[in-house]
N, C-alpha and C positions, 0 to 999 in steps of 0.2 A: 538440522541447522540450529545452532545455539541461539538462545534468546538472551539479550543483554539485561542486566539488572542495573538500573540507573538511579542516581540520587534524584528524588522528586523535587519539584519546586515547592517552596515552603513560605511563600510570601515575598513581595517585591523587595523588602529590605534585607533579605537573607541571601547571601551568595555562596556560603560554604557551611559545612557541618563536620562533625567529628564522628568516626566510627566508634560507637560505644560498646557494642557487643554483637557478635554473630550468634543467632539462635540456632542456626543449622550449620552442619559441617560439610566439607567437600565430600562428594560421593553419597550424600544422604538424600533420600527421597523427600520431595516436597510437593504439596498440593497447591493448586492455584489459590491465591489470596492468603495463604498461610504466611505468618510472619517469618521473615528471613533474617533481618538485621535491625538493630536499633541505632538510630542516629541522634546525636546531641548537637543542638545549635546554641547560639547565645541567648535564645529565647525559651525553647522547649526541647523535650525529648520526644521523638516520634518513631513509629515502627514502619518498616518498609515491607509490604507484602510481596509474595511471589507473583510475577506477571503471568506465570504459566505453571502447570503441573510438569513434573519431570525430576531430574536429578541435578543437584547443585554441582555443576561441573568444575567451576573454578571460582576462587575468592581472590580478588585483585588487591584488596585493601584490608589491613589488619586493624584491630582495635587501637585507638589512639591516633590513627592516620587522619589527616585533614583532607576532605574531598570537596570538589566543586559541584554546584547544582548541575544535573544532567550528566555527570561523569559516570562512566561505567565502572562499577565496583565488583561485578561478578557475572558469571554466565550460568544459564540453565540449559541442560540438554533435554528437550521434551521426549526424545526417543530412547534415552538410555534407561537402564535399570540400576537400582541402588547396588553399590559394591558390597561384597560380603565382609570385607576387611576395612577398618577405618583408615583414613589417610595418615601419612607419616606426620610426626610432630612438627617437622619443618614446614609442612603445608597446611597446618591447622592453626589459624591465627587466633582463635578465640576459645576460651573455656566454655564448655557446655555441661549442664547437669544431666546425668543419666536419668532416663525416665524410670521412676520407681515402679516396682512391680506391684506393690501394695502399700497401703498406709496401715496405721495401727487399728483403723476401723474395719479393715478387711476389704475396703473398696479400692479400685484401681485409680492411679494417678498417672496415666500414660502420657498425658499432655499437661504441661503446666503453663500458665500465663507467663509471658516473657519477663515481666517485672518480678514475679514470684521466683521464677527459675534463676534470675540473676542474683536476687537477694540470697537464695540458698547457696548458690555457687560462691558468691563473694565472702560468705561467712563460714565456708567449709562445713556445711551441714549435710547430713545424710537424709534425703527426702523420705526414705522408708521409715525413719524414726520419728517423723512428724505426724501427729494426728490431724487429719483434715476435717474442718468443721463446715466446709462448703457443701454445695449440692452433690449428692452421691459420694460424699467423703473427699471431695476435691480440696487440696491444700490451698488456703487463702493467704494473702499477705499478712493478715493478723496472726495466723497460725505460725508463720515463720518468725515474725517479730517476738511472739511469745517464746518460741524455741531459743531465739537469740538471748532473750532476757534470762531464761532458765540456765542457759550455758554460761552466761556472764556471772550469774549469782553463784554458780558452782566452781568458777575458776578462781584460783588464788589471786588476790589483789596484786601481788608482785609481778604477775605475768599477764594480767588482764589487758593492759594497754600501756604503751610507753608514755611517760610523763613528758610534758612540754619542756621542762627544765629539770635536769638531774643534778643535785648538788655534788660537788666533787668529793665531799666527805663520805658519800655512800660507796661502800665497797662494790666493785664491779660484779663480783660473784652473786650479790644479792639481787641483781637485776636479771638473773637468768641469762637467756640467749638474746635479749633485746639489743638491737643496734643502737648506737648513740644518737642517730638521727634517722628519720623516715622522710624521704623526699618524694612528694606526690605532686605531679603536675596539676595546675589549676584547670578545671573544666572550662569550656567555652562560656557556660552560663555564669560561673563564678568570676571569670575575667570581666564579663560584661557588667555584672553587678558592681564589681570593684571600680571599674572605669566610670560608671554612672554616678556612684556615690562621690567620687573625687570631683567629677565635673559639676555635680550639683553644688558642691561647696565653692567651686571656683567661679561659677557663672551666675550665681544669685547672691543677693544680700541676705544671707541666712540669719534668721533670728528666731528665738523661741520664747514664748510666754506661757506661764503656768497658772493653773487654778485648781481647785479641788471641788469634788461634788459628793454630796450625801446620797448614797445609793439606797437608802431605806425604802423610799416610796416605790421605786422600780422593783426592788426585790420583793416587797410585799405584794405588789400587783402581779408579778410573775408567779409567785408561790400560790396565789389565790386562783389564778386562771390557767396555769400551765397544763393541767390535765385536760381541761375542757378544750383548750386551744389545740392540743395534740389530737384529741378525738375529732375535732371539727376539721382540722387542716392537714392532719397526718404529718406534722412537722413539729419539732420542739420549739418552744418560745425561749429564745436566748436574749442576751443584752444587745447584740449587734443591731437588731432591728430598731430598738429604741434609740441607739446612738445614731444610726443612719437617718432616722426621721428627725432627730434633734439637729443633726448637722445640716440637713437640707433646709430646715427652718432658719438656721443661723446664716447659711449661705444666701438665702433670699434677702436677709436683712443687710448683709455685708457682701454685695456682689463682687467686690474686688478679689475676694479670696477664691471665687469660682472663675476667675479670669486668668489669662496668661499674657505674657509679653511676646510679641512677634516682631522682631526688628525694633522699629520705633513706634509700633502700635500696641495698644492695649486691647485685647479681645475679650469682651464680656460675653459669657455663655448663658443662654437661657434654657439650658438643659442640665441635668444633674446625673452624670455618670460617675458613680462612687466606686473607687478602687478599694478593695479589702485585701490587705497584706496577708498572705498565707504562706506558712513554712512548708516546703515540700522536700523530697529526697535530694533534689538538686540545688536547694537554696530557697531564698525568699522570693516569691513572685507576687504580682498584684493583679489578679483578675478583676474585671469590671462588672458591677451591677448596673446595667444600662437603664436609663430613664427611671432611676430609683424613686423620683418624686411621684411617679404615677403608680407605684406599687403599694400594696397593702403590707401590713406587718408579716402576714403569712407568706406572701409572695417574695418579700425580701429575704426571709429566713430560708425559704426553699431555694432561691437562687444562690445564696451564699453557700448553702450546703452542697448544691450541685457543683459549683465551681471549686470548692475546697476538695471535694472527692476527686475531681478530675486532676487537680494539682497533685494530690497524694499518690494517685495512680500513674502519674506521668503522662496523662492524656490531654492536658490543657492545650488548647489551640492558640496560635498567635493572635487570631482575630479577637479572642476573648480577653486579651491583655492590652490591646492597643487602645489609645485614647484615654479617657478618664479626665474628670475635671477636679477631683479632690480625692484624697486617700485617707483611710482610717487604718491605723496599725495598732493591734492589741497585744502589747508585750506583757500584759497582765497574766495571760494564760501560761507564761513561762516563769511567773513570779517576779516580774520587774516592778520595782517600787517607783522609779523615776527614770526618765530618759529624755533625750532631745532628738526626736526623729528627724531624718534627713529628707528633704523634699524629693518628690518623684517628678523630675522635669518632664514637660514644661509647666507643670502645675505650680500654683502659687501657695498652696497650703497642704499640710498633713496634720492630722490629729492623732496623738499618741495616747492610748488608754493603758492603764496600769492595774496592778493587782488591788483587790478590795481588802482593806485592813480595818479592823475595828480599832477606833481611836477615841480618846477623850476629846470632846468638842464642847463649846459653850453654845447653848440654845436657850434663848429667853432668860439669860443670866444664870442658867443652871448648867452644871457640868454633866454631860450625858455621854454614853457610849454609842457611837454610830459607825456603820460600815462606810468608810470613806475611800475615795479613789482620786488620785492625782491625774489631772489632764494636762497635756502639753501640746500647744499649737506651734509648730514651726511654720514660718511663712517667709515669703520673699519681700523684704523691706523696700524694694524698688517700687512695688505696686501696692503694698498693704502697709499702712502706718500703725503705730502702736495702739492708738485709740480703737481702730477697727479690730485689731487682734484681740484686745481685751473685751470689747463688746461682743465679739463672736463667742468667746469662751463663756461669758456671762449668759448669753442666750442658750447655749448648750446646757449649762449648769441649771438654769431655770426650768428648762424642758424636762431634764432628767429628774430633778427634785420635785416636780409637779407634772407627772406624765399625762395628766388630762389635757395639758396644753397641746400635746402631740395630736390628740384626737380632734380638738377644736381648732388647731392650727393658729394659736395665738401666742 
């Protein structure tokens, strides 16, 4: 008797998903709890394990199809044996990467993590040509990214990637075989991001206030203690823990920025769940550092690292992104000098960090060179007024320029 493969429940707010990739093919042997298919929702990407060992008898939905929660997307025959010939192309809805017999290190890579397998497949790479740096020579995501980078660097620029706009004066022959346009459907996650950004602009009185901060003191403190910090806590000391602590202190001073509007009520929150924007393979998501005011520097750094790794691996859970009272977005890691971050509803504030640049500034009537960063606070003007926004940024600035304040909580 066949066993149904159903779309699992993924949170009460999620009713449908999109088939992203079938890891297994029809007629292929699967073991219980082995990953069969990857689903993409408007929140996260998740893997669906096999409910039983057997043979993947039938695939009902192909990549790109929208499916409902609890919908049957395939069947497993627990009594069958794997077929000796692969299914026809008409019944094979997804590309899969052949298991490499060996890597350049001489170790086997008979099974690849789904995210690694998909990355190899999407970029047309040969797994056997990739050196694995993981345990027992296993190919990791970083190994694949390095292979992609090497491939790109050795590919002529004219055929590396299509330009967004091609001047008419450029002869068609110089573009090789590139089409004039590439039409790619937006993913569920990207559609949701787009809708949320537009709604945030429409449903809030959006305003941004700027300031700048001298990063000298934090950089000096970090350089002085980063090695001892890592030895003691087994985690690197970054700037995000300083800014998280500084933000919490400022939120305690200006509670309206840690509040939200619900109908005709203003809800002031006495807890500090800080969202940290992280760029992942599916777009920008905001996992939450819960009760950040109760955490030490090391605990904040560890939690941010844990969440960021889950985002990059496509393993972040919906529960880890729900809620949040305030968001920090660090565009500086991508080289951004200045931006106006968009609110993450229903939050009333978001702080944008930017790149650190040495600039000439006046200190005690002397022109000196200092590492400076622009700060941008976007806020909902319905609940936060200009004076509160400026005061918030000044509090953050004071804490970062004199980090002993963070330890003394003054």
